Each structure stands twice: as structure tokens, then as C-alpha cells.
BAPAVEX-506773 format. One record per residue (C-alpha): residue number from 1; residue in three letters; y, z, x. Coordinates in pm, whole numbers, plus 32768, in hexadecimal, padded with zeros to 4 digits. Layout:
REM residues N
 loke dopa   c2   c3   c1
  NUM  ALA    Y    Z    X
...
//
This chain:
REM residues 255
 loke dopa   c2   c3   c1
    1  MET 8000 8000 8000
    2  ASN 80EF 8061 8119
    3  GLN 808A 7F28 81D3
    4  GLN 80D9 7E4A 80A5
    5  PHE 822C 7EF7 807B
    6  TYR 8271 7EBD 81EC
    7  GLN 821D 7D49 81CF
    8  MET 82FE 7D1E 809D
    9  ASN 841E 7DC9 8152
   10  GLN 83F0 7CE6 827F
   11  PHE 83EB 7BB2 819C
   12  ALA 8530 7C1D 80F3
   13  GLN 85DF 7C51 8242
   14  LEU 856A 7AFE 82BD
   15  ALA 85EE 7A54 8184
   16  GLN 873E 7B02 81AB
   17  GLN 8759 7A90 8315
   18  GLN 8716 7928 82AF
   19  GLN 8832 7933 81B2
   20  GLN 8931 79AD 82B6
   21  PRO 89B7 78CB 83CF
   22  GLN 8943 792B 8529
   23  GLN 8A44 79D3 8605
   24  GLY 8AD2 7901 871D
   25  MET 8AA2 77B5 8664
   26  ALA 8BDE 76FE 85F7
   27  MET 8BC2 7680 8493
   28  PRO 8C2E 7512 847A
   29  GLN 8D5F 74E8 839E
   30  GLY 8CFD 748C 823D
   31  VAL 8B9A 751A 8261
   32  GLY 8B2E 766C 81E2
   33  MET 8B6B 773D 80B0
   34  SER 8CE2 7702 8091
   35  THR 8D48 75BD 7FE0
   36  ALA 8EBE 75DF 802A
   37  PRO 8EBF 74E2 814B
   38  MET 8E0A 73E3 8072
   39  GLN 8EEB 741E 7F48
   40  ALA 9024 73FA 801D
   41  GLY 8FCD 7290 8061
   42  LEU 8FA1 7232 7EF2
   43  ALA 90A7 71B8 7E03
   44  PRO 9151 72C7 7D32
   45  GLY 9091 7315 7BF6
   46  ILE 8F53 7272 7C7B
   47  ALA 8ED3 736F 7D7C
   48  SER 8E4D 7464 7C7C
   49  GLN 8D81 734F 7BD9
   50  GLY 8CB3 72FC 7D0E
   51  MET 8C6E 71BE 7DD2
   52  PRO 8BE0 70EA 7CB2
   53  MET 8D31 70F9 7BFC
   54  THR 8DDF 7096 7D40
   55  PHE 8D12 6F57 7D4F
   56  GLN 8D63 6F0F 7BE2
   57  ASN 8ED6 6F40 7C26
   58  ALA 8EC5 6E57 7D50
   59  GLY 8E1C 6D53 7C76
   60  ARG 8F2E 6D70 7B75
   61  MET 9036 6D48 7C83
   62  VAL 8F8E 6C0C 7D01
   63  MET 8F78 6B80 7B9F
   64  ASN 90E4 6BD4 7B5B
   65  GLN 9151 6B2F 7C9F
   66  ALA 9081 69FC 7C4C
   67  GLY 911C 69EC 7AF2
   68  GLY 9278 6A0D 7B85
   69  ILE 9233 68F5 7C7E
   70  ALA 91B0 6817 7B65
   71  SER 92E9 685C 7A95
   72  MET 93C7 6807 7BBC
   73  GLN 9307 66C4 7BF4
   74  GLN 932B 6664 7A84
   75  ALA 94A0 66B1 7A8F
   76  ALA 94C5 65DE 7BC9
   77  GLN 9408 64BE 7B28
   78  MET 94E2 64D0 79EF
   79  ALA 961D 64D5 7AC3
   80  LEU 95A1 63A7 7B86
   81  GLN 9550 62EC 7A45
   82  GLN 96A7 633B 79B5
   83  GLN 9749 62C4 7AF6
   84  GLN 9685 6181 7AEC
   85  MET 96E2 614D 797E
   86  ALA 9850 618A 79D1
   87  ILE 983F 6089 7AE8
   88  GLN 979B 5F8C 79FF
   89  GLU 989F 5FD2 78F2
   90  GLN 99BB 5FA0 79E7
   91  ALA 9921 5E59 7A5B
   92  GLN 9900 5DE4 78F3
   93  LEU 9A67 5E4A 78A6
   94  ALA 9AE4 5D91 79D9
   95  SER 9A27 5C5C 7969
   96  TRP 9ABD 5C6C 780D
   97  PHE 9C17 5CAB 7896
   98  GLN 9C02 5B79 7976
   99  PHE 9B7B 5AB3 7850
  100  ALA 9CA5 5B11 7777
  101  ASP 9DAF 5AFD 7888
  102  THR 9DC6 5983 7883
  103  ASP 9F0E 596F 7945
  104  HIS 9E8B 5A60 7A51
  105  SER 9FC1 5B39 7A34
  106  GLY 9EFF 5C80 7A41
  107  LYS 9F72 5CCD 78DF
  108  ILE 9EF4 5C5F 778A
  109  GLU 9FE0 5BED 767A
  110  PRO 9F90 5BFF 7506
  111  SER 9F55 5A87 74F6
  112  GLU 9E5D 5A9C 7617
  113  LEU 9DA5 5BBB 756E
  114  ASN 9D96 5AF9 7428
  115  ALA 9D07 59C7 74D8
  116  ALA 9C06 5A98 7595
  117  LEU 9B8E 5B41 7455
  118  ALA 9B76 59EF 73A9
  119  LYS 9A9D 5968 74C6
  120  ALA 99C1 5A9C 749B
  121  GLY 9997 5A4A 732A
  122  VAL 9A89 5B50 72A2
  123  THR 9B9D 5ABF 71CB
  124  VAL 9CCF 5B9A 7195
  125  SER 9E35 5B4A 713C
  126  PRO 9F3B 5B2A 724E
  127  ARG 9FEA 5C59 71BA
  128  THR 9EAF 5D2A 71E8
  129  THR 9E99 5CD8 7359
  130  LEU A00D 5D1E 7377
  131  LEU 9FD9 5E76 72DE
  132  MET 9EAB 5EBB 73BC
  133  VAL 9F75 5E6D 74F1
  134  ARG A08E 5F4D 7477
  135  MET 9F95 6067 743B
  136  PHE 9F43 6078 75AF
  137  ASP A07F 5FE7 764C
  138  THR A112 6137 76B2
  139  GLN A21E 6095 778C
  140  ARG A297 5FB0 7674
  141  THR A273 5E73 7741
  142  GLY A1CF 5DAD 7629
  143  THR A094 5D8E 76FD
  144  VAL 9F72 5E67 7776
  145  ASP 9F00 5E90 78DC
  146  PHE 9D96 5ECD 7940
  147  GLY 9DA0 6045 7901
  148  GLN 9E3C 6018 77A9
  149  PHE 9D4C 5EFC 775E
  150  SER 9C2A 5FE6 77AD
  151  GLN 9C9E 60D2 769A
  152  LEU 9CD9 5FB0 75AC
  153  TRP 9B7E 5F28 75F1
  154  ARG 9ADF 607B 75A8
  155  PHE 9B9C 607D 745C
  156  ILE 9B0A 5F28 7408
  157  GLN 99AA 5F9B 7465
  158  SER 99D3 60D6 7395
  159  ALA 9A37 6001 726A
  160  GLN 9903 5F2A 72A6
  161  ARG 981D 6059 72A3
  162  SER 98C3 60DD 7167
  163  PHE 989C 5F8D 70BA
  164  THR 9728 5F86 710E
  165  ALA 96FD 60EC 7092
  166  PHE 97B9 60AD 6F4D
  167  ASP 96FF 5F68 6F01
  168  ARG 95D9 601D 6E61
  169  ASP 9541 5EE8 6DBC
  170  GLY 955B 5E19 6EFC
  171  SER 9616 5D01 6E4C
  172  GLY 971A 5CD6 6F5E
  173  ARG 982C 5D30 6E67
  174  LEU 98B1 5E76 6DDB
  175  ASP 98E4 5E9D 6C68
  176  LEU 99D1 5F93 6BBF
  177  ARG 98D2 60AE 6BB5
  178  GLU 9873 6088 6D23
  179  VAL 99DE 607B 6D92
  180  HIS 9A3B 61B0 6CC8
  181  GLN 9911 6277 6D44
  182  GLY 9951 620D 6EAA
  183  ILE 9AC2 6261 6EA6
  184  THR 9A8C 63B8 6E0E
  185  GLN 997D 6403 6F10
  186  THR 9A74 63BE 7029
  187  GLY 9B62 64CB 6FAD
  188  PHE 9C48 6414 6EBA
  189  SER 9C79 64B9 6D68
  190  VAL 9CBA 6393 6C81
  191  SER 9C5A 633F 6B1E
  192  GLU 9B8D 6215 6AB8
  193  GLN 9CBA 618B 69FC
  194  ALA 9D80 6185 6B42
  195  ILE 9C66 60CB 6BEF
  196  VAL 9C66 5FCC 6AD4
  197  GLN 9DD1 5F7A 6B23
  198  VAL 9D8C 5F69 6C99
  199  MET 9C60 5E86 6C63
  200  LYS 9D3F 5D91 6BA6
  201  VAL 9E0C 5D65 6CE3
  202  PHE 9CEF 5D30 6DDB
  203  ASP 9BD3 5CA6 6D06
  204  ARG 9C88 5B5F 6CCB
  205  GLU 9B50 5AA2 6C5F
  206  GLN 9AD4 5BC4 6B87
  207  ARG 997C 5BB6 6C2A
  208  GLY 9991 5CFB 6CE6
  209  LEU 9A21 5D3D 6E3E
  210  ASP 998E 5C91 6F6D
  211  TYR 99BC 5D33 70C2
  212  GLY 9B08 5C88 7109
  213  GLN 9B99 5CFA 6FBD
  214  PHE 9B0C 5E58 6FF4
  215  LEU 9BB4 5E61 714A
  216  GLU 9CFD 5E0B 70A1
  217  LEU 9CBF 5F25 6FAA
  218  CYS 9C7F 601A 70C8
  219  VAL 9DC8 5FBA 716D
  220  PHE 9E80 5FE0 7021
  221  MET 9DE4 6135 6FDA
  222  GLY 9E39 61AF 7138
  223  LEU 9FA0 613A 7112
  224  ALA 9FBA 61D8 6FB8
  225  ARG 9F3B 6324 7040
  226  SER A03A 631A 715A
  227  VAL A15C 62D1 706E
  228  PHE A0E9 63E1 6F7E
  229  GLY A0D0 64D7 709D
  230  PHE A235 6482 70FE
  231  PHE A2AC 6514 6FB2
  232  ASP A1A1 6622 6F92
  233  GLY A21E 66FA 70AD
  234  GLN A174 6835 7026
  235  ARG A026 6781 7001
  236  THR A002 67EB 6E96
  237  GLY 9F73 669E 6E24
  238  GLN A098 6667 6D39
  239  VAL A1F4 65D3 6D60
  240  LEU A320 65B9 6C7B
  241  LEU A3EB 647D 6CB6
  242  ASN A538 6416 6C2E
  243  PHE A58F 62A5 6C25
  244  ASP A626 62A7 6D81
  245  SER A4EA 6344 6E12
  246  PHE A416 624F 6D51
  247  LEU A4D7 612A 6DE5
  248  THR A4A8 61C0 6F3E
  249  ALA A333 61DD 6F03
  250  CYS A31F 6074 6E8F
  251  SER A3DE 5FFA 6FBE
  252  LEU A2F4 60BB 70A5
  253  MET A1CC 6012 6FFE
  254  LEU A264 5EB9 7023
  255  THR A2EE 5ECB 7185
//
């Protein structure tokens, strides 16, 4: 019995010695019972979760970096495409400008613009081209240079897109309903009765507006909005005109 007790006591002492580090041996940093050195090298908030979570966090970081690189590449590609489109647009504008500038003066007169549109299959009145030039002739020279022509050309293209969008039946002409719906969608608050009167001016053949006639209508509506805004200084959408003001408005529409 005493011998068994002695053996158990010896076994317990041996086990205790194995759990303690031997004296005179330097413990390598990061090895042993303390985990502080290991935790100090981990990201904040991750050390207490152990090494597996550290690997997961690293994986997430790699994925996030890859996603960021992909987004940057897509943004760069979009910027390059936009730059290429801008270069192509400028080349096309330069070609059209040279096409219209028949006297090679570096400026386009209303008669030159009218002739260029006619060659492109768009028939508008000389007065319409005169008004279009005046819309973008900020220096009041009676002509447009290349920069002003660029803005004018974008106006023409915008009218073309609107005409295509409004022509719901694909007939190549806009009837009263299509014109009214289209104008109200672009921000004008007008009644159908007012559009009936406008259509009488531009739909001369009473077959609906073709693109040239619609372009004339766009110029007229833009001019009308500008003249109305001249009198509606408070932007209330209403004006009160006496006869003198009415004559002024009419002269602004005609000049």
C-alpha cells in the first residue's frame, strides 16, 4: 500500500515537472503558455478569435482588393470609351462643319445651314435656319463658328431623337396627339387647344409633322419659352401683359 502511494506521488511530481519549463532554457518568443506575443501580431479584433479567423480575414482582404482593382479597370475602360466617342463626335462635327461651310470662311451663315440641311434631306424654312443661328450666335455676328455650330448640331440631334420617340406608330409623321404628348413630356404645360393652333402653322399639308416641320416647331417653342421667360421674371408661370408688352413680345418673336 505504501509502495503504491509512493509510486503515485512520484508520477504526480514527474507530470508537474513536464508541465513547467526547465530552468536555464530560453523560451522562444511566441512559444509557450502565453499568447500575448502571437496576439500582438494580429489585426485588432481578430487575435481573440484565433488563426483560422485571421486566414478568413486575409481572404476577404484579397477579395476586396481584387474587386477594387476590377472596378478601377471598368472605370478606366468606360473613360477610354467615352474619350474615343468624344473624338469620333468631334471628327463628325468637323466633317459636317466643312460640309456646310461652302465658302470656307470658318463660319456658317443661315443660308449655308439651310442648304446643308436640305442636302441631308431635312427641309426647313429659311426663317427657321435664321432663328437657329440666332439661338447660338452669342456674339451677334449673324453666323456661327465651330464651337457654336457644335451646340447647334447637338440641338438638331436632340430634336431628331425626340421626333423618333414621339412617333409611336412609326409613320414618319407626328399627329396632333403625338405632338401634344411629346411637348408635355418635355416640360411644357400647354393645352391641346393651343397645340391645335400651333399645328395649323407648321402642318401646312395637314398630314402630320415630318421631321423638318417638327424641327421648326422645336425652334418656335424654344423661342416662345424665352420670350415668356423675359416677362415672367418671378418664374410663376403666368404673365400679365398690357398692349405695349404684347407688342414687345410679338416683336421678339418676329425678329
